[in-house]
C-alpha positions as CSV (number, residue, x, y, z in Angstrom):
1,M,-3.9,-13.1,0.4
2,S,-3.0,-13.5,4.0
3,S,-1.1,-10.6,5.5
4,A,2.6,-10.4,4.9
5,F,3.0,-8.5,8.1
6,G,3.0,-10.6,11.3
7,R,2.0,-9.3,14.7
8,G,5.6,-8.7,15.6
9,Y,6.4,-6.6,12.6
10,G,3.1,-4.8,12.8
11,R,3.9,-3.7,16.4
12,Y,6.8,-1.7,15.1
13,Y,5.4,-0.6,11.7
14,D,4.6,3.0,12.6
15,L,8.0,3.5,14.2
16,L,9.8,2.1,11.2
17,Y,7.9,4.3,8.8
18,Q,7.7,7.5,10.9
19,D,9.8,9.1,8.2
20,K,7.2,8.5,5.5
21,D,5.5,11.7,4.6
22,Y,1.9,10.6,4.5
23,E,0.6,14.2,4.4
24,A,2.5,15.0,1.2
25,E,1.2,11.7,-0.3
26,C,-2.3,12.7,0.6
27,D,-1.7,16.1,-1.1
28,M,-0.7,14.2,-4.2
29,L,-3.8,12.0,-3.9
30,E,-6.0,15.1,-3.7
31,E,-4.3,16.5,-6.8
32,L,-5.2,13.2,-8.7
33,F,-8.8,13.4,-7.5
34,Q,-9.0,16.9,-8.9
35,A,-7.4,16.0,-12.2
36,Y,-9.3,12.8,-12.9
37,L,-12.7,13.1,-11.2
38,D,-15.5,15.5,-12.1
39,E,-16.4,16.0,-8.5
40,R,-14.7,15.6,-5.1
41,P,-15.0,12.0,-4.0
42,E,-17.4,11.4,-1.2
43,L,-16.4,7.9,-0.3
44,I,-12.9,6.4,-0.6
45,L,-11.7,2.8,-0.2
46,D,-8.2,2.3,1.1
47,A,-7.3,-1.3,0.0
48,G,-4.5,-2.6,2.2
49,C,-4.7,0.4,4.5
50,G,-2.1,-0.8,7.1
51,T,-2.3,1.3,10.2
52,G,-4.3,4.1,8.5
53,G,-1.4,6.2,7.3
54,H,-3.4,7.6,4.4
55,A,-6.9,6.9,5.5
56,I,-6.7,8.9,8.7
57,P,-5.2,12.1,7.1
58,L,-7.8,11.9,4.3
59,A,-10.6,11.5,6.9
60,K,-9.3,14.6,8.7
61,R,-9.5,16.5,5.4
62,G,-13.3,15.7,5.2
63,Y,-13.5,12.6,3.2
64,R,-15.3,9.5,4.3
65,V,-12.9,6.5,4.2
66,V,-13.2,2.8,4.6
67,G,-9.9,1.0,5.2
68,V,-9.4,-2.8,4.9
69,D,-6.3,-4.9,5.6
70,A,-5.6,-8.6,6.2
71,S,-3.5,-7.8,9.3
72,E,-5.4,-7.8,12.6
73,A,-2.5,-6.0,14.3
74,M,-2.5,-3.3,11.7
75,I,-6.3,-2.7,11.9
76,A,-6.2,-2.6,15.7
77,R,-3.5,0.1,15.5
78,A,-5.5,2.0,12.9
79,R,-8.6,2.0,15.0
80,E,-6.7,3.2,18.0
81,K,-5.2,6.1,16.0
82,A,-8.6,7.1,14.5
83,A,-10.2,7.0,18.0
84,R,-7.5,9.4,19.3
85,E,-8.2,11.8,16.5
86,G,-12.0,11.7,17.1
87,L,-12.8,10.4,13.6
88,E,-15.7,8.2,14.5
89,G,-18.2,8.3,11.6
90,R,-15.5,9.5,9.1
91,V,-13.3,6.5,8.9
92,E,-13.9,2.8,9.4
93,F,-11.4,-0.1,9.5
94,Y,-12.1,-3.8,8.8
95,V,-9.9,-6.9,8.8
96,M,-10.5,-8.3,5.4
97,D,-8.6,-10.3,2.7
98,L,-8.7,-8.3,-0.6
99,R,-9.5,-11.6,-2.4
100,E,-12.7,-11.7,-0.4
101,L,-13.5,-8.0,-0.4
102,A,-17.2,-7.6,0.3
103,L,-18.4,-4.3,1.7
104,N,-21.8,-3.8,-0.1
105,R,-20.9,-0.2,-0.9
106,T,-19.9,1.7,-4.0
107,F,-16.9,4.0,-3.8
108,D,-15.9,7.0,-5.8
109,A,-12.2,6.2,-5.6
110,C,-9.9,3.4,-4.3
111,I,-6.3,3.9,-3.2
112,C,-3.9,0.9,-2.9
113,M,-0.7,2.4,-1.6
114,F,2.7,1.4,-0.4
115,A,3.0,-1.4,-3.0
116,V,0.1,-3.4,-1.6
117,L,-0.5,-5.1,-5.0
118,S,3.1,-6.1,-5.2
119,Y,2.4,-8.5,-2.3
120,I,0.0,-10.4,-4.5
121,T,2.3,-12.9,-6.2
122,E,-0.1,-15.3,-7.8
123,N,-1.8,-14.3,-11.1
124,R,-5.2,-15.7,-10.1
125,D,-5.2,-13.8,-6.8
126,L,-4.3,-10.6,-8.6
127,A,-7.1,-11.0,-11.1
128,Q,-9.5,-11.7,-8.2
129,V,-8.4,-8.6,-6.2
130,L,-8.7,-6.3,-9.2
131,A,-12.1,-7.7,-10.0
132,N,-13.2,-7.1,-6.4
133,I,-11.9,-3.5,-6.4
134,R,-13.7,-2.8,-9.7
135,E,-16.9,-4.2,-8.3
136,H,-16.7,-1.7,-5.4
137,L,-16.1,1.3,-7.7
138,R,-18.8,3.3,-9.5
139,P,-18.4,3.7,-13.3
140,G,-15.8,6.3,-13.8
141,G,-14.4,5.8,-10.3
142,L,-10.7,6.3,-9.8
143,F,-8.1,3.6,-8.9
144,I,-4.7,4.7,-7.7
145,M,-1.9,2.2,-6.9
146,D,1.8,2.1,-6.6
147,F,4.1,-0.9,-7.3
148,W,7.6,-2.1,-7.7
149,Y,8.6,-1.3,-11.3
150,G,10.2,-4.3,-13.1
151,P,12.6,-2.5,-15.4
152,A,14.1,-0.6,-12.4
153,V,14.3,-3.7,-10.2
154,L,16.3,-5.5,-12.8
155,T,18.6,-2.5,-13.4
156,I,19.2,-1.5,-9.8
157,R,19.2,-4.9,-8.2
158,P,18.0,-5.1,-4.6
159,S,20.8,-5.2,-2.0
160,V,21.1,-5.8,1.8
161,R,19.8,-2.7,3.7
162,V,19.8,-1.7,7.3
163,K,17.3,0.8,8.7
164,V,17.4,2.3,12.2
165,A,14.4,3.9,13.8
166,E,14.0,5.5,17.3
167,G,11.0,6.5,19.3
168,E,8.8,5.5,22.2
169,G,11.9,4.8,24.2
170,L,13.0,2.1,21.7
171,R,15.6,1.7,19.1
172,V,14.6,-0.6,16.2
173,V,17.3,-1.9,13.9
174,R,15.9,-3.7,10.8
175,F,18.1,-5.8,8.5
176,A,16.7,-6.6,5.0
177,H,18.2,-9.4,3.0
178,P,16.7,-9.7,-0.5
179,H,16.7,-12.7,-2.9
180,L,15.6,-12.0,-6.4
181,D,13.7,-14.5,-8.5
182,T,13.7,-13.3,-12.1
183,L,11.6,-16.2,-13.3
184,R,8.7,-15.5,-11.0
185,H,9.2,-11.7,-11.0
186,T,9.5,-11.7,-7.2
187,C,11.9,-10.6,-4.5
188,E,12.0,-12.6,-1.3
189,V,13.0,-10.2,1.5
190,H,14.2,-11.7,4.8
191,Y,13.6,-9.2,7.6
192,R,15.2,-9.3,11.0
193,L,14.3,-6.7,13.6
194,L,16.3,-6.1,16.8
195,V,14.4,-3.9,19.3
196,L,16.5,-2.3,22.1
197,R,15.6,-0.3,25.1
198,G,18.9,1.4,26.0
199,R,21.4,-1.4,25.6
200,E,18.9,-4.2,26.4
201,L,17.5,-6.3,23.6
202,V,13.8,-6.5,24.4
203,D,12.5,-8.1,21.3
204,E,13.5,-9.8,18.1
205,V,11.3,-10.3,15.0
206,K,12.0,-12.4,11.9
207,E,9.7,-12.3,8.8
208,V,9.9,-13.1,5.2
209,H,8.0,-10.9,2.7
210,V,7.6,-12.0,-1.0
211,V,7.2,-8.9,-3.2
212,R,6.2,-9.0,-6.9
213,Y,7.4,-6.5,-9.5
214,F,5.4,-5.6,-12.5
215,F,6.1,-4.6,-16.1
216,P,3.9,-1.9,-17.9
217,Q,2.2,-4.1,-20.5
218,E,1.6,-6.8,-17.9
219,L,-0.1,-4.4,-15.5
220,R,-2.1,-2.8,-18.3
221,H,-3.4,-6.3,-19.3
222,Y,-4.6,-7.2,-15.8
223,L,-6.3,-3.8,-15.4
224,E,-8.1,-3.9,-18.7
225,E,-9.1,-7.5,-18.2
226,R,-10.9,-6.5,-15.0
227,G,-12.7,-3.5,-16.2
228,F,-10.2,-0.6,-15.9
229,R,-8.7,1.8,-18.3
230,L,-5.1,2.7,-17.5
231,L,-4.7,6.5,-17.7
232,K,-1.2,7.1,-16.6
233,L,2.1,5.6,-15.3
234,C,4.5,7.9,-13.5
235,P,7.2,7.8,-10.8
236,F,5.9,7.9,-7.3
237,M,5.3,11.5,-6.2
238,D,6.2,12.8,-9.6
239,L,3.0,13.2,-11.6
240,E,4.7,14.9,-14.5
241,G,7.6,12.4,-14.9
242,E,8.0,9.2,-16.9
243,P,8.9,5.8,-15.4
244,S,12.4,4.6,-16.2
245,E,14.9,1.9,-15.3
246,H,15.8,4.1,-12.4
247,T,12.4,4.5,-10.8
248,W,11.7,1.6,-8.5
249,N,8.4,2.8,-7.2
250,V,5.9,3.7,-9.9
251,M,2.2,4.8,-9.7
252,A,-0.6,3.6,-11.9
253,I,-3.8,5.7,-12.3
254,A,-6.8,4.0,-13.8
255,K,-10.5,4.5,-14.2
256,A,-13.4,2.0,-13.8
257,V,-15.1,1.6,-17.2
C-alpha cells in the first residue's frame, strides 16, 4: 500500500484540513477508550497517521503514541509538529507501509482514522493489514476505524466538489472529480490543486486517489477472519446513532480476540 498522497498534496494537507476538528475527534476517541477498555490505554498505535492530527493531541493528553504512514512527506511534517510541541518521548513517527507493519511492540489500542482503510482497494492487502494490526494489539485491545459506507455512497452519489483554504499567505483551491466504479466498490477521485499567493499561481498539483467503500457484512467478515470481534457500527462522531444510506462516513469499533 504505497501512499495515496504525493509530496505535492502532502505539502498542503494541513492547510486543506485546517477546518477538521481533531480535538473533538480525540474527545470521542477517549470516550470510546473509557467505554470499551477496562483501563486507560498506555500505548496507542495510529495506523495511517498522516501529519499527526490525532497522534499529537493524544500525546499532549498524556498517552504514548506511535504513528505510522507510508507518506514520507506526511511523516516529516508530523515530526516537525511534534518537535514544536516538545513531545519527544511521548510520540514517535515512522514511514511504514501498513502491509509491512513491524514495530515489535504490543499496543492497547489502534486508531485508523480519516478513512485510511478505504485506501486499501485490494482484498489481499486489506486482509494483510488487518492481520498486522491484530498482531500488534494485546488480547482485548481496541481497534477504531472509520470508512466510506457503501449504502450511503450508492444513495448519495459522489459529485464534483470545490474546496478553498487560506493560510500561510496562500490560497489553495482544490477541485475533486469523482468516478464511481460499482463493480469494484471504489471511487476514483481526480484532484487538482491550484495554489495562489495573491493573484500569482505559485504551484499546481494533480493526483488521483482511489477510495474503497465497504458494506457492513463485508467489513465484519474481514475483521472476524483476522482475529477481531466487531462491537459497533455508528455514524462518524455520533456514537449513539445507527448507520444509514445517508451517512457516508461510518465508524467501526472492534476488539482483538
